[in-house]
PyMOL Python script that loads the backbone (N, CA, C, O; Angstrom):
from pymol import cmd

cmd.read_pdbstr("""\
ATOM      1  N   UNK A   1    -108.986  35.898 -67.859  1.00  0.00           N
ATOM      2  CA  UNK A   1    -108.700  35.634 -69.361  1.00  0.00           C
ATOM      3  C   UNK A   1    -109.439  34.708 -69.984  1.00  0.00           C
ATOM      4  O   UNK A   1    -109.831  34.988 -71.116  1.00  0.00           O
ATOM      5  N   UNK A   2    -109.783  33.461 -69.423  1.00  0.00           N
ATOM      6  CA  UNK A   2    -110.446  32.472 -70.006  1.00  0.00           C
ATOM      7  C   UNK A   2    -111.864  32.808 -70.343  1.00  0.00           C
ATOM      8  O   UNK A   2    -112.453  32.482 -71.374  1.00  0.00           O
ATOM      9  N   UNK A   3    -112.349  33.522 -69.310  1.00  0.00           N
ATOM     10  CA  UNK A   3    -113.879  34.131 -69.595  1.00  0.00           C
ATOM     11  C   UNK A   3    -114.062  35.087 -70.502  1.00  0.00           C
ATOM     12  O   UNK A   3    -115.155  35.192 -71.057  1.00  0.00           O
ATOM     13  N   UNK A   4    -112.985  35.958 -70.801  1.00  0.00           N
ATOM     14  CA  UNK A   4    -113.052  36.850 -71.784  1.00  0.00           C
ATOM     15  C   UNK A   4    -113.002  36.135 -72.997  1.00  0.00           C
ATOM     16  O   UNK A   4    -113.835  36.377 -73.871  1.00  0.00           O
ATOM     17  N   UNK A   5    -111.927  35.089 -73.194  1.00  0.00           N
ATOM     18  CA  UNK A   5    -111.902  34.262 -74.627  1.00  0.00           C
ATOM     19  C   UNK A   5    -113.296  33.552 -74.688  1.00  0.00           C
ATOM     20  O   UNK A   5    -113.880  33.568 -75.771  1.00  0.00           O
ATOM     21  N   UNK A   6    -113.773  33.042 -73.809  1.00  0.00           N
ATOM     22  CA  UNK A   6    -114.964  31.986 -73.813  1.00  0.00           C
ATOM     23  C   UNK A   6    -116.114  33.007 -74.423  1.00  0.00           C
ATOM     24  O   UNK A   6    -116.931  32.650 -75.272  1.00  0.00           O
ATOM     25  N   UNK A   7    -116.043  34.398 -73.829  1.00  0.00           N
ATOM     26  CA  UNK A   7    -117.282  35.333 -74.339  1.00  0.00           C
ATOM     27  C   UNK A   7    -117.269  35.674 -75.555  1.00  0.00           C
ATOM     28  O   UNK A   7    -118.302  35.784 -76.215  1.00  0.00           O
ATOM     29  N   UNK A   8    -115.968  35.912 -76.062  1.00  0.00           N
ATOM     30  CA  UNK A   8    -115.671  36.215 -77.522  1.00  0.00           C
ATOM     31  C   UNK A   8    -115.631  34.814 -78.457  1.00  0.00           C
ATOM     32  O   UNK A   8    -115.256  34.955 -79.621  1.00  0.00           O
ATOM     33  N   UNK A   9    -115.940  33.696 -78.069  1.00  0.00           N
ATOM     34  CA  UNK A   9    -116.017  32.469 -78.580  1.00  0.00           C
ATOM     35  C   UNK A   9    -114.737  32.151 -79.526  1.00  0.00           C
ATOM     36  O   UNK A   9    -114.706  31.752 -80.691  1.00  0.00           O
ATOM     37  N   UNK A  10    -113.685  32.469 -78.613  1.00  0.00           N
ATOM     38  CA  UNK A  10    -112.392  31.996 -79.175  1.00  0.00           C
ATOM     39  C   UNK A  10    -111.809  30.917 -78.602  1.00  0.00           C
ATOM     40  O   UNK A  10    -111.902  30.674 -77.399  1.00  0.00           O
ATOM     41  N   UNK A  11    -111.125  30.154 -79.496  1.00  0.00           N
ATOM     42  CA  UNK A  11    -110.465  28.882 -79.007  1.00  0.00           C
ATOM     43  C   UNK A  11    -109.074  29.195 -79.299  1.00  0.00           C
ATOM     44  O   UNK A  11    -108.827  29.438 -80.480  1.00  0.00           O
ATOM     45  N   UNK A  12    -107.940  29.246 -78.310  1.00  0.00           N
ATOM     46  CA  UNK A  12    -106.513  29.509 -78.783  1.00  0.00           C
ATOM     47  C   UNK A  12    -105.829  28.323 -78.966  1.00  0.00           C
ATOM     48  O   UNK A  12    -106.183  27.250 -78.478  1.00  0.00           O
ATOM     49  N   UNK A  13    -104.708  28.523 -79.767  1.00  0.00           N
ATOM     50  CA  UNK A  13    -103.932  27.281 -80.101  1.00  0.00           C
ATOM     51  C   UNK A  13    -102.670  27.465 -80.004  1.00  0.00           C
ATOM     52  O   UNK A  13    -102.247  28.610 -80.162  1.00  0.00           O
ATOM     53  N   UNK A  14    -101.788  26.425 -79.730  1.00  0.00           N
ATOM     54  CA  UNK A  14    -100.359  26.416 -79.702  1.00  0.00           C
ATOM     55  C   UNK A  14     -99.702  25.085 -80.379  1.00  0.00           C
ATOM     56  O   UNK A  14     -99.967  23.945 -79.997  1.00  0.00           O
ATOM     57  N   UNK A  15     -98.876  25.376 -81.357  1.00  0.00           N
ATOM     58  CA  UNK A  15     -98.339  24.404 -82.155  1.00  0.00           C
ATOM     59  C   UNK A  15     -99.450  23.644 -82.647  1.00  0.00           C
ATOM     60  O   UNK A  15     -99.510  22.444 -82.382  1.00  0.00           O
ATOM     61  N   UNK A  16    -100.499  24.308 -83.457  1.00  0.00           N
ATOM     62  CA  UNK A  16    -101.478  23.678 -84.117  1.00  0.00           C
ATOM     63  C   UNK A  16    -102.301  22.779 -83.283  1.00  0.00           C
ATOM     64  O   UNK A  16    -102.993  21.956 -83.882  1.00  0.00           O
ATOM     65  N   UNK A  17    -102.332  22.808 -81.984  1.00  0.00           N
ATOM     66  CA  UNK A  17    -103.287  22.150 -81.169  1.00  0.00           C
ATOM     67  C   UNK A  17    -104.027  23.126 -80.326  1.00  0.00           C
ATOM     68  O   UNK A  17    -103.527  24.068 -79.711  1.00  0.00           O
ATOM     69  N   UNK A  18    -105.324  22.773 -80.375  1.00  0.00           N
ATOM     70  CA  UNK A  18    -106.314  23.653 -79.596  1.00  0.00           C
ATOM     71  C   UNK A  18    -106.069  23.424 -78.280  1.00  0.00           C
ATOM     72  O   UNK A  18    -105.748  22.295 -77.908  1.00  0.00           O
ATOM     73  N   UNK A  19    -106.224  24.751 -77.167  1.00  0.00           N
ATOM     74  CA  UNK A  19    -106.039  24.807 -76.046  1.00  0.00           C
ATOM     75  C   UNK A  19    -107.207  24.876 -75.158  1.00  0.00           C
ATOM     76  O   UNK A  19    -108.016  25.735 -75.507  1.00  0.00           O
ATOM     77  N   UNK A  20    -107.563  24.116 -73.960  1.00  0.00           N
ATOM     78  CA  UNK A  20    -108.669  24.383 -73.345  1.00  0.00           C
ATOM     79  C   UNK A  20    -108.777  25.738 -72.713  1.00  0.00           C
ATOM     80  O   UNK A  20    -109.850  26.342 -72.702  1.00  0.00           O
ATOM     81  N   UNK A  21    -107.814  26.164 -72.251  1.00  0.00           N
ATOM     82  CA  UNK A  21    -107.740  27.347 -71.401  1.00  0.00           C
ATOM     83  C   UNK A  21    -106.422  28.140 -71.559  1.00  0.00           C
ATOM     84  O   UNK A  21    -105.497  27.534 -72.101  1.00  0.00           O
ATOM     85  N   UNK A  22    -106.235  29.268 -71.206  1.00  0.00           N
ATOM     86  CA  UNK A  22    -105.213  30.305 -71.187  1.00  0.00           C
ATOM     87  C   UNK A  22    -104.481  30.033 -69.828  1.00  0.00           C
ATOM     88  O   UNK A  22    -105.062  30.285 -68.772  1.00  0.00           O
ATOM     89  N   UNK A  23    -103.123  29.485 -69.844  1.00  0.00           N
ATOM     90  CA  UNK A  23    -102.513  29.250 -68.704  1.00  0.00           C
ATOM     91  C   UNK A  23    -101.391  30.377 -68.202  1.00  0.00           C
ATOM     92  O   UNK A  23    -101.100  31.404 -68.814  1.00  0.00           O
ATOM     93  N   UNK A  24    -100.916  29.990 -67.117  1.00  0.00           N
ATOM     94  CA  UNK A  24     -99.811  31.040 -66.480  1.00  0.00           C
ATOM     95  C   UNK A  24     -98.847  31.182 -67.239  1.00  0.00           C
ATOM     96  O   UNK A  24     -98.286  32.275 -67.319  1.00  0.00           O
ATOM     97  N   UNK A  25     -98.375  29.918 -68.090  1.00  0.00           N
ATOM     98  CA  UNK A  25     -97.178  29.779 -69.128  1.00  0.00           C
ATOM     99  C   UNK A  25     -97.463  30.698 -70.282  1.00  0.00           C
ATOM    100  O   UNK A  25     -96.512  31.344 -70.721  1.00  0.00           O
ATOM    101  N   UNK A  26     -98.791  30.859 -70.897  1.00  0.00           N
ATOM    102  CA  UNK A  26     -99.202  31.851 -71.641  1.00  0.00           C
ATOM    103  C   UNK A  26     -98.983  33.032 -71.604  1.00  0.00           C
ATOM    104  O   UNK A  26     -98.575  33.697 -72.556  1.00  0.00           O
ATOM    105  N   UNK A  27     -99.291  33.543 -70.217  1.00  0.00           N
ATOM    106  CA  UNK A  27     -99.260  34.785 -69.699  1.00  0.00           C
ATOM    107  C   UNK A  27     -97.768  35.115 -69.554  1.00  0.00           C
ATOM    108  O   UNK A  27     -97.375  36.225 -69.912  1.00  0.00           O
ATOM    109  N   UNK A  28     -96.937  34.233 -69.059  1.00  0.00           N
ATOM    110  CA  UNK A  28     -95.552  34.748 -69.189  1.00  0.00           C
ATOM    111  C   UNK A  28     -95.093  34.980 -70.620  1.00  0.00           C
ATOM    112  O   UNK A  28     -94.317  35.922 -70.779  1.00  0.00           O
ATOM    113  N   UNK A  29     -95.490  34.191 -71.807  1.00  0.00           N
ATOM    114  CA  UNK A  29     -95.112  34.549 -72.791  1.00  0.00           C
ATOM    115  C   UNK A  29     -95.082  35.880 -73.122  1.00  0.00           C
ATOM    116  O   UNK A  29     -94.106  36.459 -73.599  1.00  0.00           O
ATOM    117  N   UNK A  30     -96.362  36.463 -72.818  1.00  0.00           N
ATOM    118  CA  UNK A  30     -96.869  37.809 -73.207  1.00  0.00           C
ATOM    119  C   UNK A  30     -95.845  38.638 -72.364  1.00  0.00           C
ATOM    120  O   UNK A  30     -95.099  39.437 -72.930  1.00  0.00           O
ATOM    121  N   UNK A  31     -95.813  38.468 -71.157  1.00  0.00           N
ATOM    122  CA  UNK A  31     -94.941  39.414 -70.255  1.00  0.00           C
ATOM    123  C   UNK A  31     -93.503  39.452 -70.992  1.00  0.00           C
ATOM    124  O   UNK A  31     -92.925  40.490 -71.316  1.00  0.00           O
ATOM    125  N   UNK A  32     -93.022  38.129 -71.202  1.00  0.00           N
ATOM    126  CA  UNK A  32     -91.485  38.517 -71.830  1.00  0.00           C
ATOM    127  C   UNK A  32     -91.567  39.172 -73.198  1.00  0.00           C
ATOM    128  O   UNK A  32     -90.907  40.191 -73.402  1.00  0.00           O
ATOM    129  N   UNK A  33     -92.393  38.612 -74.220  1.00  0.00           N
ATOM    130  CA  UNK A  33     -92.359  39.042 -75.464  1.00  0.00           C
ATOM    131  C   UNK A  33     -92.762  40.690 -75.369  1.00  0.00           C
ATOM    132  O   UNK A  33     -92.170  41.436 -76.150  1.00  0.00           O
ATOM    133  N   UNK A  34     -93.613  41.195 -74.565  1.00  0.00           N
ATOM    134  CA  UNK A  34     -93.940  42.479 -74.659  1.00  0.00           C
ATOM    135  C   UNK A  34     -93.183  43.278 -73.697  1.00  0.00           C
ATOM    136  O   UNK A  34     -93.500  44.461 -73.568  1.00  0.00           O
ATOM    137  N   UNK A  35     -92.199  42.780 -72.986  1.00  0.00           N
ATOM    138  CA  UNK A  35     -91.403  43.364 -71.902  1.00  0.00           C
ATOM    139  C   UNK A  35     -92.410  44.362 -70.962  1.00  0.00           C
ATOM    140  O   UNK A  35     -92.330  45.587 -70.867  1.00  0.00           O
ATOM    141  N   UNK A  36     -93.322  43.514 -70.338  1.00  0.00           N
ATOM    142  CA  UNK A  36     -94.371  44.117 -69.586  1.00  0.00           C
ATOM    143  C   UNK A  36     -93.920  44.626 -68.148  1.00  0.00           C
ATOM    144  O   UNK A  36     -94.308  45.632 -67.553  1.00  0.00           O
ATOM    145  N   UNK A  37     -92.930  43.596 -67.717  1.00  0.00           N
ATOM    146  CA  UNK A  37     -92.193  44.054 -66.362  1.00  0.00           C
ATOM    147  C   UNK A  37     -91.509  45.351 -66.378  1.00  0.00           C
ATOM    148  O   UNK A  37     -90.525  45.552 -67.089  1.00  0.00           O
ATOM    149  N   UNK A  38     -92.046  46.275 -65.561  1.00  0.00           N
ATOM    150  CA  UNK A  38     -91.472  47.655 -65.436  1.00  0.00           C
ATOM    151  C   UNK A  38     -91.920  48.540 -66.443  1.00  0.00           C
ATOM    152  O   UNK A  38     -91.512  49.701 -66.428  1.00  0.00           O
ATOM    153  N   UNK A  39     -92.715  48.147 -67.329  1.00  0.00           N
ATOM    154  CA  UNK A  39     -93.515  49.073 -68.160  1.00  0.00           C
ATOM    155  C   UNK A  39     -94.767  49.687 -67.408  1.00  0.00           C
ATOM    156  O   UNK A  39     -95.680  48.944 -67.045  1.00  0.00           O
ATOM    157  N   UNK A  40     -94.799  51.051 -67.180  1.00  0.00           N
ATOM    158  CA  UNK A  40     -95.863  51.475 -66.110  1.00  0.00           C
ATOM    159  C   UNK A  40     -97.280  51.317 -66.951  1.00  0.00           C
ATOM    160  O   UNK A  40     -98.297  51.296 -66.256  1.00  0.00           O
ATOM    161  N   UNK A  41     -97.411  51.221 -68.148  1.00  0.00           N
ATOM    162  CA  UNK A  41     -98.756  50.773 -68.809  1.00  0.00           C
ATOM    163  C   UNK A  41     -99.166  49.439 -68.324  1.00  0.00           C
ATOM    164  O   UNK A  41    -100.355  49.182 -68.130  1.00  0.00           O
ATOM    165  N   UNK A  42     -98.374  48.721 -68.155  1.00  0.00           N
ATOM    166  CA  UNK A  42     -98.827  47.259 -67.940  1.00  0.00           C
ATOM    167  C   UNK A  42     -98.773  46.575 -66.590  1.00  0.00           C
ATOM    168  O   UNK A  42     -99.526  45.683 -66.200  1.00  0.00           O
ATOM    169  N   UNK A  43     -97.510  47.270 -65.775  1.00  0.00           N
ATOM    170  CA  UNK A  43     -97.411  46.577 -64.651  1.00  0.00           C
ATOM    171  C   UNK A  43     -96.878  47.522 -63.403  1.00  0.00           C
ATOM    172  O   UNK A  43     -96.696  48.715 -63.645  1.00  0.00           O
ATOM    173  N   UNK A  44     -96.675  47.118 -62.341  1.00  0.00           N
ATOM    174  CA  UNK A  44     -96.575  47.994 -61.175  1.00  0.00           C
ATOM    175  C   UNK A  44     -95.992  47.001 -59.994  1.00  0.00           C
ATOM    176  O   UNK A  44     -96.535  45.990 -59.550  1.00  0.00           O
ATOM    177  N   UNK A  45     -94.803  47.548 -59.635  1.00  0.00           N
ATOM    178  CA  UNK A  45     -93.790  46.657 -58.581  1.00  0.00           C
ATOM    179  C   UNK A  45     -94.545  47.078 -57.086  1.00  0.00           C
ATOM    180  O   UNK A  45     -94.283  48.207 -56.671  1.00  0.00           O
ATOM    181  N   UNK A  46     -95.344  46.337 -56.375  1.00  0.00           N
ATOM    182  CA  UNK A  46     -95.903  46.512 -55.351  1.00  0.00           C
ATOM    183  C   UNK A  46     -95.119  46.038 -54.086  1.00  0.00           C
ATOM    184  O   UNK A  46     -95.690  45.921 -53.001  1.00  0.00           O
ATOM    185  N   UNK A  47     -93.589  45.730 -54.286  1.00  0.00           N
ATOM    186  CA  UNK A  47     -93.049  45.351 -53.123  1.00  0.00           C
ATOM    187  C   UNK A  47     -93.167  46.465 -52.219  1.00  0.00           C
ATOM    188  O   UNK A  47     -93.406  47.632 -52.530  1.00  0.00           O
ATOM    189  N   UNK A  48     -92.923  45.859 -50.755  1.00  0.00           N
ATOM    190  CA  UNK A  48     -92.863  46.795 -49.809  1.00  0.00           C
ATOM    191  C   UNK A  48     -91.413  47.291 -49.571  1.00  0.00           C
ATOM    192  O   UNK A  48     -90.511  46.629 -50.085  1.00  0.00           O
ATOM    193  N   UNK A  49     -91.061  48.534 -48.749  1.00  0.00           N
ATOM    194  CA  UNK A  49     -89.777  49.123 -48.900  1.00  0.00           C
ATOM    195  C   UNK A  49     -88.681  48.269 -48.271  1.00  0.00           C
ATOM    196  O   UNK A  49     -87.490  48.457 -48.519  1.00  0.00           O
ATOM    197  N   UNK A  50     -89.177  47.225 -47.360  1.00  0.00           N
ATOM    198  CA  UNK A  50     -88.020  46.479 -46.825  1.00  0.00           C
ATOM    199  C   UNK A  50     -87.967  45.171 -47.453  1.00  0.00           C
ATOM    200  O   UNK A  50     -87.351  44.292 -46.851  1.00  0.00           O
ATOM    201  N   UNK A  51     -88.560  44.879 -48.660  1.00  0.00           N
ATOM    202  CA  UNK A  51     -88.359  43.858 -49.647  1.00  0.00           C
ATOM    203  C   UNK A  51     -87.550  44.120 -50.561  1.00  0.00           C
ATOM    204  O   UNK A  51     -87.511  45.224 -51.105  1.00  0.00           O
ATOM    205  N   UNK A  52     -86.683  43.010 -50.901  1.00  0.00           N
ATOM    206  CA  UNK A  52     -85.596  43.091 -51.916  1.00  0.00           C
ATOM    207  C   UNK A  52     -86.005  42.922 -53.215  1.00  0.00           C
ATOM    208  O   UNK A  52     -85.628  43.647 -54.136  1.00  0.00           O
ATOM    209  N   UNK A  53     -87.007  41.693 -53.366  1.00  0.00           N
ATOM    210  CA  UNK A  53     -87.370  41.102 -54.654  1.00  0.00           C
ATOM    211  C   UNK A  53     -88.707  41.849 -55.040  1.00  0.00           C
ATOM    212  O   UNK A  53     -89.585  42.116 -54.219  1.00  0.00           O
ATOM    213  N   UNK A  54     -88.757  42.143 -56.331  1.00  0.00           N
ATOM    214  CA  UNK A  54     -89.918  42.800 -56.905  1.00  0.00           C
ATOM    215  C   UNK A  54     -91.199  41.743 -56.883  1.00  0.00           C
ATOM    216  O   UNK A  54     -91.128  40.522 -57.029  1.00  0.00           O
ATOM    217  N   UNK A  55     -92.359  42.524 -56.665  1.00  0.00           N
ATOM    218  CA  UNK A  55     -93.700  41.761 -56.914  1.00  0.00           C
ATOM    219  C   UNK A  55     -94.493  42.425 -57.625  1.00  0.00           C
ATOM    220  O   UNK A  55     -95.044  43.475 -57.294  1.00  0.00           O
ATOM    221  N   UNK A  56     -94.618  41.747 -58.832  1.00  0.00           N
ATOM    222  CA  UNK A  56     -95.382  42.623 -59.683  1.00  0.00           C
ATOM    223  C   UNK A  56     -96.966  42.251 -60.057  1.00  0.00           C
ATOM    224  O   UNK A  56     -97.353  41.094 -60.222  1.00  0.00           O
ATOM    225  N   UNK A  57     -97.775  43.377 -60.157  1.00  0.00           N
ATOM    226  CA  UNK A  57     -99.162  43.184 -60.456  1.00  0.00           C
ATOM    227  C   UNK A  57     -99.145  43.676 -61.972  1.00  0.00           C
ATOM    228  O   UNK A  57     -98.222  44.271 -62.528  1.00  0.00           O
ATOM    229  N   UNK A  58    -100.352  43.300 -62.511  1.00  0.00           N
ATOM    230  CA  UNK A  58    -100.460  43.748 -63.888  1.00  0.00           C
ATOM    231  C   UNK A  58    -101.961  44.528 -64.235  1.00  0.00           C
ATOM    232  O   UNK A  58    -103.072  44.274 -63.770  1.00  0.00           O
ATOM    233  N   UNK A  59    -101.649  45.330 -65.001  1.00  0.00           N
ATOM    234  CA  UNK A  59    -102.977  46.282 -65.074  1.00  0.00           C
ATOM    235  C   UNK A  59    -103.959  45.693 -66.037  1.00  0.00           C
ATOM    236  O   UNK A  59    -103.746  44.779 -66.833  1.00  0.00           O
ATOM    237  N   UNK A  60    -105.070  46.359 -65.842  1.00  0.00           N
ATOM    238  CA  UNK A  60    -106.350  45.938 -66.635  1.00  0.00           C
ATOM    239  C   UNK A  60    -106.010  46.184 -68.174  1.00  0.00           C
ATOM    240  O   UNK A  60    -106.584  45.492 -69.015  1.00  0.00           O
ATOM    241  N   UNK A  61    -105.061  47.184 -68.570  1.00  0.00           N
ATOM    242  CA  UNK A  61    -104.343  47.481 -69.821  1.00  0.00           C
ATOM    243  C   UNK A  61    -103.905  46.357 -70.346  1.00  0.00           C
ATOM    244  O   UNK A  61    -104.223  45.822 -71.409  1.00  0.00           O
ATOM    245  N   UNK A  62    -103.148  46.027 -69.527  1.00  0.00           N
ATOM    246  CA  UNK A  62    -102.212  44.643 -69.955  1.00  0.00           C
ATOM    247  C   UNK A  62    -103.088  43.443 -70.157  1.00  0.00           C
ATOM    248  O   UNK A  62    -102.842  42.660 -71.074  1.00  0.00           O
ATOM    249  N   UNK A  63    -104.090  43.262 -69.350  1.00  0.00           N
ATOM    250  CA  UNK A  63    -105.089  42.168 -69.717  1.00  0.00           C
ATOM    251  C   UNK A  63    -105.868  42.399 -70.802  1.00  0.00           C
ATOM    252  O   UNK A  63    -106.250  41.383 -71.382  1.00  0.00           O
ATOM    253  N   UNK A  64    -106.248  43.547 -71.288  1.00  0.00           N
ATOM    254  CA  UNK A  64    -106.882  44.093 -72.476  1.00  0.00           C
ATOM    255  C   UNK A  64    -106.007  43.844 -73.861  1.00  0.00           C
ATOM    256  O   UNK A  64    -106.432  43.547 -74.977  1.00  0.00           O
ATOM    257  N   UNK A  65    -104.651  44.062 -73.424  1.00  0.00           N
ATOM    258  CA  UNK A  65    -103.928  43.931 -74.503  1.00  0.00           C
ATOM    259  C   UNK A  65    -103.582  42.488 -74.794  1.00  0.00           C
ATOM    260  O   UNK A  65    -103.312  42.240 -75.969  1.00  0.00           O
ATOM    261  N   UNK A  66    -103.548  41.577 -73.996  1.00  0.00           N
ATOM    262  CA  UNK A  66    -103.423  40.329 -74.274  1.00  0.00           C
ATOM    263  C   UNK A  66    -104.769  39.599 -74.725  1.00  0.00           C
ATOM    264  O   UNK A  66    -104.759  38.744 -75.611  1.00  0.00           O
ATOM    265  N   UNK A  67    -105.854  39.967 -74.098  1.00  0.00           N
ATOM    266  CA  UNK A  67    -107.242  39.532 -74.783  1.00  0.00           C
ATOM    267  C   UNK A  67    -107.370  39.923 -76.276  1.00  0.00           C
ATOM    268  O   UNK A  67    -107.878  39.193 -77.127  1.00  0.00           O
ATOM    269  N   UNK A  68    -106.843  41.180 -76.509  1.00  0.00           N
ATOM    270  CA  UNK A  68    -107.043  41.652 -77.866  1.00  0.00           C
ATOM    271  C   UNK A  68    -106.168  40.964 -79.002  1.00  0.00           C
ATOM    272  O   UNK A  68    -106.550  40.811 -80.163  1.00  0.00           O
ATOM    273  N   UNK A  69    -104.942  40.575 -78.494  1.00  0.00           N
ATOM    274  CA  UNK A  69    -103.870  39.894 -79.404  1.00  0.00           C
ATOM    275  C   UNK A  69    -104.594  38.515 -79.577  1.00  0.00           C
ATOM    276  O   UNK A  69    -104.787  38.088 -80.716  1.00  0.00           O
ATOM    277  N   UNK A  70    -105.021  37.771 -78.419  1.00  0.00           N
ATOM    278  CA  UNK A  70    -105.497  36.330 -78.752  1.00  0.00           C
ATOM    279  C   UNK A  70    -106.916  36.361 -79.695  1.00  0.00           C
ATOM    280  O   UNK A  70    -107.197  35.461 -80.487  1.00  0.00           O
ATOM    281  N   UNK A  71    -107.759  37.573 -79.458  1.00  0.00           N
ATOM    282  CA  UNK A  71    -108.774  37.372 -80.337  1.00  0.00           C
ATOM    283  C   UNK A  71    -108.561  37.709 -81.652  1.00  0.00           C
ATOM    284  O   UNK A  71    -109.239  37.271 -82.581  1.00  0.00           O
ATOM    285  N   UNK A  72    -107.596  38.510 -81.765  1.00  0.00           N
ATOM    286  CA  UNK A  72    -107.183  38.845 -83.262  1.00  0.00           C
ATOM    287  C   UNK A  72    -106.475  37.868 -84.092  1.00  0.00           C
ATOM    288  O   UNK A  72    -106.455  37.933 -85.322  1.00  0.00           O
ATOM    289  N   UNK A  73    -105.829  36.856 -83.321  1.00  0.00           N
ATOM    290  CA  UNK A  73    -105.043  35.717 -84.110  1.00  0.00           C
ATOM    291  C   UNK A  73    -105.191  34.544 -83.123  1.00  0.00           C
ATOM    292  O   UNK A  73    -104.177  34.151 -82.546  1.00  0.00           O
ATOM    293  N   UNK A  74    -106.268  34.011 -82.910  1.00  0.00           N
ATOM    294  CA  UNK A  74    -106.001  32.940 -81.920  1.00  0.00           C
ATOM    295  C   UNK A  74    -105.161  31.672 -82.094  1.00  0.00           C
ATOM    296  O   UNK A  74    -104.681  30.954 -81.217  1.00  0.00           O
ATOM    297  N   UNK A  75    -105.084  31.548 -83.583  1.00  0.00           N
ATOM    298  CA  UNK A  75    -104.294  30.233 -84.105  1.00  0.00           C
ATOM    299  C   UNK A  75    -102.883  30.571 -84.101  1.00  0.00           C
ATOM    300  O   UNK A  75    -102.219  29.565 -83.851  1.00  0.00           O
ATOM    301  N   UNK A  76    -102.324  31.389 -84.245  1.00  0.00           N
ATOM    302  CA  UNK A  76    -100.909  31.842 -84.055  1.00  0.00           C
ATOM    303  C   UNK A  76    -100.267  32.572 -83.137  1.00  0.00           C
ATOM    304  O   UNK A  76     -99.044  32.589 -82.998  1.00  0.00           O
ATOM    305  N   UNK A  77    -101.045  33.177 -82.505  1.00  0.00           N
ATOM    306  CA  UNK A  77    -100.628  34.391 -81.314  1.00  0.00           C
ATOM    307  C   UNK A  77     -99.500  33.674 -80.621  1.00  0.00           C
ATOM    308  O   UNK A  77     -98.352  34.115 -80.665  1.00  0.00           O
ATOM    309  N   UNK A  78     -99.834  32.528 -79.958  1.00  0.00           N
ATOM    310  CA  UNK A  78     -98.696  32.061 -78.917  1.00  0.00           C
ATOM    311  C   UNK A  78     -97.688  31.680 -79.587  1.00  0.00           C
ATOM    312  O   UNK A  78     -96.595  31.910 -79.070  1.00  0.00           O
ATOM    313  N   UNK A  79     -97.712  30.954 -80.990  1.00  0.00           N
ATOM    314  CA  UNK A  79     -96.533  30.366 -81.501  1.00  0.00           C
ATOM    315  C   UNK A  79     -95.610  31.750 -81.962  1.00  0.00           C
ATOM    316  O   UNK A  79     -94.381  31.745 -81.889  1.00  0.00           O
ATOM    317  N   UNK A  80     -96.357  32.866 -82.420  1.00  0.00           N
ATOM    318  CA  UNK A  80     -95.438  34.178 -82.550  1.00  0.00           C
ATOM    319  C   UNK A  80     -94.687  34.428 -81.404  1.00  0.00           C
ATOM    320  O   UNK A  80     -93.462  34.553 -81.414  1.00  0.00           O
ATOM    321  N   UNK A  81     -95.455  34.509 -80.331  1.00  0.00           N
ATOM    322  CA  UNK A  81     -94.570  34.901 -78.957  1.00  0.00           C
ATOM    323  C   UNK A  81     -93.576  34.014 -78.400  1.00  0.00           C
ATOM    324  O   UNK A  81     -92.580  34.410 -77.794  1.00  0.00           O
ATOM    325  N   UNK A  82     -93.903  32.660 -78.644  1.00  0.00           N
ATOM    326  CA  UNK A  82     -92.789  31.927 -78.363  1.00  0.00           C
ATOM    327  C   UNK A  82     -91.783  31.981 -79.143  1.00  0.00           C
ATOM    328  O   UNK A  82     -90.703  31.819 -78.575  1.00  0.00           O
ATOM    329  N   UNK A  83     -91.750  32.182 -80.437  1.00  0.00           N
ATOM    330  CA  UNK A  83     -90.526  32.444 -81.288  1.00  0.00           C
ATOM    331  C   UNK A  83     -90.023  33.783 -81.169  1.00  0.00           C
ATOM    332  O   UNK A  83     -88.863  34.027 -81.500  1.00  0.00           O
ATOM    333  N   UNK A  84     -90.856  34.751 -80.687  1.00  0.00           N
ATOM    334  CA  UNK A  84     -90.107  35.987 -80.444  1.00  0.00           C
ATOM    335  C   UNK A  84     -89.391  35.971 -79.083  1.00  0.00           C
ATOM    336  O   UNK A  84     -88.341  36.588 -78.906  1.00  0.00           O
ATOM    337  N   UNK A  85     -90.002  35.235 -78.117  1.00  0.00           N
ATOM    338  CA  UNK A  85     -88.924  35.054 -77.006  1.00  0.00           C
ATOM    339  C   UNK A  85     -87.776  34.292 -77.162  1.00  0.00           C
ATOM    340  O   UNK A  85     -86.703  34.568 -76.627  1.00  0.00           O
ATOM    341  N   UNK A  86     -87.993  33.267 -77.936  1.00  0.00           N
ATOM    342  CA  UNK A  86     -86.766  32.440 -78.014  1.00  0.00           C
ATOM    343  C   UNK A  86     -85.623  33.273 -78.907  1.00  0.00           C
ATOM    344  O   UNK A  86     -84.401  33.138 -78.838  1.00  0.00           O
ATOM    345  N   UNK A  87     -86.400  34.193 -79.784  1.00  0.00           N
ATOM    346  CA  UNK A  87     -85.103  35.026 -80.384  1.00  0.00           C
ATOM    347  C   UNK A  87     -84.453  35.901 -79.456  1.00  0.00           C
ATOM    348  O   UNK A  87     -83.227  35.970 -79.547  1.00  0.00           O
ATOM    349  N   UNK A  88     -85.127  36.696 -78.436  1.00  0.00           N
ATOM    350  CA  UNK A  88     -84.650  37.427 -77.470  1.00  0.00           C
ATOM    351  C   UNK A  88     -83.644  36.739 -76.538  1.00  0.00           C
ATOM    352  O   UNK A  88     -82.736  37.392 -76.023  1.00  0.00           O
ATOM    353  N   UNK A  89     -83.788  35.502 -76.332  1.00  0.00           N
ATOM    354  CA  UNK A  89     -83.053  34.676 -75.383  1.00  0.00           C
ATOM    355  C   UNK A  89     -81.642  34.142 -75.987  1.00  0.00           C
ATOM    356  O   UNK A  89     -80.781  33.572 -75.316  1.00  0.00           O
ATOM    357  N   UNK A  90     -81.563  34.418 -77.331  1.00  0.00           N
ATOM    358  CA  UNK A  90     -80.293  33.914 -77.995  1.00  0.00           C
ATOM    359  C   UNK A  90     -79.621  35.108 -78.566  1.00  0.00           C
ATOM    360  O   UNK A  90     -78.555  34.987 -79.169  1.00  0.00           O
TER     361      UNK A  90
END
""", "prot")
cmd.dss("prot")
cmd.show_as("cartoon", "prot")
cmd.util.cbc("prot")
cmd.orient("prot")
C-alpha cells in the first residue's frame, strides 16, 4: 500500500497530522468500516478444515479499493473511517 501511495505522490493524514506510512491499524479501519471480512469481493477465509478460527486473506480488489479511497481523499479518509467505525461500535 505504501508503494502505491508513494507512486501516486499521496501523503495521508489522520487527525490533521501527516502520516509517514499506511499502517496495519489503518488497514483494520478499512476492514471494519467496509465490512470486508466475509465479503467475497474483498476477502477469503483460508482456514484449514481442522481449524476453528478463521484466517482471512484480502483480495487485490480490496487493496485497490483502499488505495483508491486514500488517493481520492488523503486528508480526511482515515478520519471518516474512524468516525464510521466508532458509530458502528456504539
